[in-house]
C-alpha positions as CSV (number, residue, x, y, z in Angstrom):
1,X,0.0,0.0,0.2
2,X,1.2,3.6,-0.9
3,X,1.2,6.1,1.8
4,X,-1.1,9.0,1.2
5,X,1.9,11.2,2.1
6,X,3.4,10.6,-1.3
7,X,-0.2,11.5,-2.9
8,X,0.1,14.6,-1.4
9,X,3.5,15.5,-2.4
10,X,2.9,14.7,-6.0
11,X,-0.2,16.6,-6.1
12,X,1.7,19.4,-4.7
13,X,4.3,19.3,-7.2
14,X,2.2,18.9,-10.0
15,X,0.2,22.2,-8.7
16,X,3.2,24.1,-8.2
17,X,4.6,23.3,-11.5
18,X,1.5,24.4,-13.2
19,X,1.7,27.7,-10.9
20,X,5.1,28.5,-12.1
21,X,4.7,28.0,-15.6
22,X,1.6,29.7,-15.6
23,X,3.8,33.0,-14.1
24,X,6.3,32.4,-16.4
25,X,3.9,32.8,-19.6
26,X,2.0,35.7,-17.9
27,X,5.6,37.2,-17.3
28,X,6.9,36.6,-21.1
29,X,4.3,36.3,-23.3
30,X,3.2,39.6,-25.0
31,X,-0.2,40.9,-24.4
32,X,-1.6,40.2,-28.0
33,X,-0.9,36.8,-27.3
34,X,-2.6,36.5,-24.2
35,X,-5.6,38.5,-25.7
36,X,-5.7,35.5,-28.2
37,X,-6.0,33.3,-25.8
38,X,-8.9,34.9,-24.3
39,X,-7.1,36.2,-20.8
40,X,-7.7,39.6,-20.8
41,X,-7.8,39.9,-16.7
42,X,-4.0,39.7,-15.6
43,X,-2.0,41.7,-13.1
44,X,0.3,44.7,-14.3
45,X,3.8,43.0,-15.7
46,X,5.5,45.0,-13.0
47,X,4.7,42.4,-10.4
48,X,6.4,40.0,-12.5
49,X,9.8,41.8,-11.3
50,X,8.5,43.2,-8.1
51,X,7.9,40.2,-6.3
52,X,10.6,38.3,-6.8
53,X,13.1,41.4,-5.7
54,X,11.0,41.7,-2.7
55,X,11.5,38.2,-1.8
56,X,15.5,38.6,-2.4
57,X,15.6,41.6,0.2
58,X,13.2,39.7,2.7
59,X,16.0,37.0,2.4
60,X,18.5,39.3,3.0
61,X,16.7,40.9,6.0
62,X,16.2,37.7,7.5
63,X,19.6,36.8,7.1
64,X,20.8,39.9,9.1
65,X,17.8,40.1,11.5
66,X,18.2,36.5,12.4
67,X,22.1,36.9,12.9
68,X,21.5,40.0,15.1
69,X,18.6,38.2,17.3
70,X,21.1,35.6,18.3
71,X,23.5,37.5,18.8
72,X,21.7,39.5,21.0
73,X,19.9,36.9,22.9
74,X,22.3,34.2,22.8
75,X,25.3,35.6,24.1
76,X,26.4,35.7,27.6
77,X,27.2,39.0,29.0
78,X,30.4,40.5,29.4
79,X,30.6,39.9,33.3
80,X,29.8,36.3,33.0
81,X,32.6,34.0,34.0
82,X,31.4,31.1,31.5
83,X,32.8,33.7,28.7
84,X,36.5,32.7,30.0
85,X,36.0,29.1,31.2
86,X,33.5,25.9,30.8
87,X,33.0,22.8,32.6
88,X,36.2,21.3,30.8
89,X,38.3,24.1,31.7
90,X,41.3,23.8,33.9
91,X,41.5,27.2,36.1
92,X,44.8,28.0,37.5
93,X,44.6,28.6,41.5
94,X,46.9,31.0,42.8
95,X,47.6,30.1,46.6
């Protein structure tokens, strides 16, 4: 018996491939050709460039924001002795 997750994965693959193909056709085909196909209502072509550009900017922002958040939240305070030693360190004791 085939698990249903494989069917879901295949369906998702087919739907995403069809959506990407429609995006490419909308972005690259001239308007008169789309009118011949009977497609008259579609978004402005500006969005074909704006959405990928915004996604790239968002990716850069997430990279910097996560690095900043991790630096702020996960770094120990400078007063903490754990910045200098840990449980494996052999700290010299001055008598």
